[in-house]
C-alpha positions in Angstrom: -0.1 0.1 0.1 1.1 3.6 -0.9 -0.6 6.5 0.7 -3.0 4.1 2.0 -4.3 3.4 -1.6 -4.9 -0.1 -2.3 -3.1 -1.9 -5.1 -6.3 -3.6 -6.4 -8.1 -0.8 -7.9 -10.0 1.3 -5.4 -8.9 4.5 -6.4 -11.7 6.8 -5.6 -11.0 9.8 -7.7 -8.6 11.8 -9.8 -6.8 13.5 -7.0 -6.2 10.0 -5.4 -4.5 8.8 -8.5 -2.6 12.2 -8.8 -1.3 11.5 -5.2 -0.3 7.7 -6.1 1.5 8.7 -9.1 3.2 11.5 -7.4 4.3 8.9 -4.6 6.0 6.9 -7.4 7.7 9.9 -8.8 5.4 10.1 -12.0 4.6 13.6 -12.9 0.9 14.5 -13.7 -1.2 17.1 -14.0 -5.3 16.8 -13.3 -7.2 18.5 -16.1 -11.1 19.1 -16.3 -13.4 19.2 -19.1 -17.0 20.3 -19.4 -17.9 19.2 -22.9 -17.2 16.7 -25.7 -15.2 19.5 -27.5 -13.2 20.2 -24.4 -12.2 16.4 -23.9 -11.3 16.2 -27.8 -9.1 19.4 -27.2 -7.4 17.8 -24.2 -6.8 14.4 -25.7 -5.2 16.1 -29.1 -3.1 18.3 -27.1 -1.9 15.5 -24.9 -1.3 13.0 -28.0 0.7 15.8 -29.8 2.8 16.2 -26.7 3.4 12.6 -26.8 1.5 11.9 -23.3 -1.1 9.7 -22.3 -4.4 10.2 -20.5 -5.7 8.4 -17.7 -9.3 9.1 -17.2 -12.2 7.6 -15.3 -15.3 6.7 -17.1 -18.6 4.2 -16.8 -17.5 0.7 -17.9 -20.3 -1.2 -19.4 -18.9 -4.7 -19.9 -15.7 -7.1 -19.3 -14.1 -5.8 -22.5 -13.9 -2.2 -21.0 -16.4 -0.6 -23.4 -17.8 2.8 -22.3 -21.2 2.6 -20.9 -23.7 4.9 -22.9 -26.2 6.0 -20.2 -26.8 6.2 -16.2 -28.2 3.2 -14.7 -26.3 0.9 -17.3 -25.2 -2.6 -15.9 -21.8 -1.1 -15.4 -19.2 0.5 -13.0 -16.7 3.2 -12.7 -13.2 2.4 -14.1 -10.0 3.9 -15.4 -8.8 3.7 -18.9 -5.5 5.1 -20.6 -6.1 7.2 -23.7 -3.2 6.9 -25.9 -4.2 8.2 -29.4 -6.6 9.9 -31.6 -7.5 10.3 -35.4 -9.3 12.9 -37.3 -10.4 12.3 -41.0 -11.4 14.7 -43.8 -14.6 12.9 -43.8 -16.3 10.8 -40.9 -16.0 10.8 -37.1 -12.8 11.5 -35.1 -11.7 8.5 -33.0 -10.0 8.1 -29.7 -8.0 5.1 -29.1 -8.1 3.7 -25.5 -7.0 0.5 -23.4 -8.4 -1.1 -20.3 -8.4 -4.7 -19.1 -5.7 -5.6 -21.9 -8.3 -4.6 -24.5 -7.9 -1.8 -27.1 -10.7 0.0 -28.2 -11.7 2.7 -30.7 -14.4 4.9 -29.8 -15.9 8.3 -30.4 -15.1 11.4 -28.1 -19.0 11.6 -27.9 -19.3 8.1 -26.2 -16.3 8.8 -24.0 -17.6 11.8 -22.8 -20.9 10.3 -22.0 -19.3 7.5 -20.1 -17.5 9.9 -17.9 -20.7 11.6 -17.4 -22.3 8.5 -16.4 -20.1 7.4 -13.7 -21.7 6.0 -10.8 -20.4 4.8 -7.5 -20.3 1.0 -6.8 -22.4 -0.6 -4.0 -20.4 -1.4 -0.9 -19.6 -5.1 -1.5 -16.9 -7.8 -0.4 -14.1 -8.8 -2.7 -12.3 -12.1 -2.4 -9.1 -13.3 -4.1 -9.2 -16.5 -6.2 -6.4 -18.5 -7.3 -7.2 -19.5 -10.9 -5.6 -23.2 -12.3 -5.4 -24.5 -15.6 -4.3 -27.6 -17.2 -2.8 -27.9 -20.5 -4.0 -30.5 -22.9 -0.7 -32.1 -23.4 0.1 -32.2 -19.7 -1.5 -34.1 -16.4 -0.2 -31.5 -14.3 -2.2 -28.4 -13.1 -0.4 -24.9 -12.9 -1.4 -21.5 -11.5 -2.9 -19.3 -14.0 -3.4 -16.2 -11.9 -4.5 -14.6 -8.8 -7.7 -12.7 -9.3 -9.9 -10.3 -7.3 -13.6 -11.0 -7.5 -16.8 -9.2 -6.2 -18.1 -12.0 -3.8 -21.6 -11.6 -5.1 -20.8 -12.4 -8.6 -18.2 -15.1 -8.2 -20.5 -17.8 -9.6 -21.4 -16.0 -12.7 -17.7 -14.9 -13.2 -16.5 -18.4 -12.8 -19.1 -19.7 -15.1 -18.2 -17.2 -17.7 -14.5 -17.8 -17.6 -15.5 -21.7 -17.8 -17.5 -21.3 -20.7 -14.7 -19.2 -22.5 -12.0 -22.0 -21.8 -10.4 -23.4 -24.8 -11.4 -27.1 -25.8 -9.2 -29.5 -24.0 -7.8 -27.1 -21.7 -8.4 -27.8 -17.8 -9.8 -24.9 -15.5 -10.1 -25.0 -11.7 -10.1 -22.8 -8.4 -7.8 -23.4 -5.6 -5.3 -21.7 -3.5 -1.8 -21.2 -4.3 -0.7 -24.8 -3.2 -3.4 -27.0 -4.9 -6.5 -27.0 -7.2 -9.4 -27.4 -4.8 -12.2 -27.6 -7.4 -11.8 -28.9 -10.9 -14.5 -26.9 -12.9 -13.3 -28.6 -16.2 -10.9 -31.5 -16.0 -10.2 -32.9 -19.6 -10.2 -35.9 -20.8 -13.0 -36.4 -18.2 -16.6 -35.3 -19.7 -16.9 -32.9 -16.5 -18.1 -29.3 -16.7 -19.0 -28.9 -13.0 -20.1 -25.3 -12.3 -21.9 -26.0 -9.0 -19.5 -23.9 -6.9 -22.0 -22.3 -4.4 -21.0 -23.1 -0.9 -22.7 -26.3 0.5 -25.7 -25.7 3.0 -24.9 -26.1 6.7 -25.8 -29.6 7.9 -29.0 -29.6 9.8 -28.9 -30.7 13.4 
């Protein structure tokens, strides 16, 4: 922890992010914009100066796409704006990245997403160790340690399992072993029953 700010993403505002950057020796400037044109001017200026912009916006999905409207099924997040393009015909474009995805969006969409930022409801987060098994190996290996919202863990795990490539094993565990093999090739298992077992009645 630096400046009492978490390493897993709970940066509450631009001032917190600027304080964290300063604590790491990274010079930053906090800018404000009140319109789509103001945002576009800031982005063009930053790109021409060889700088990036880290900005908050309402995120609509797992790929990091900006949300269009308040009340959408999304959440506040940060993106890195690293480029832009303006054409003789057609609409200007902004190039941004988040969650390891690269997106091309309009200035209007990113501006609206910034205006639609909402607070997350209070929630608990848990850290999961995700495991995988290569199709050509009998051994399980750690894939990654992932922070997940406790309330959405079952659905998140189902989505990850459904996106697992054929032949690849997918499981949940701790840092020493796989505790729940969700997919275990070549066995025909696809066990998504990961809810806690009810307490035994007395």
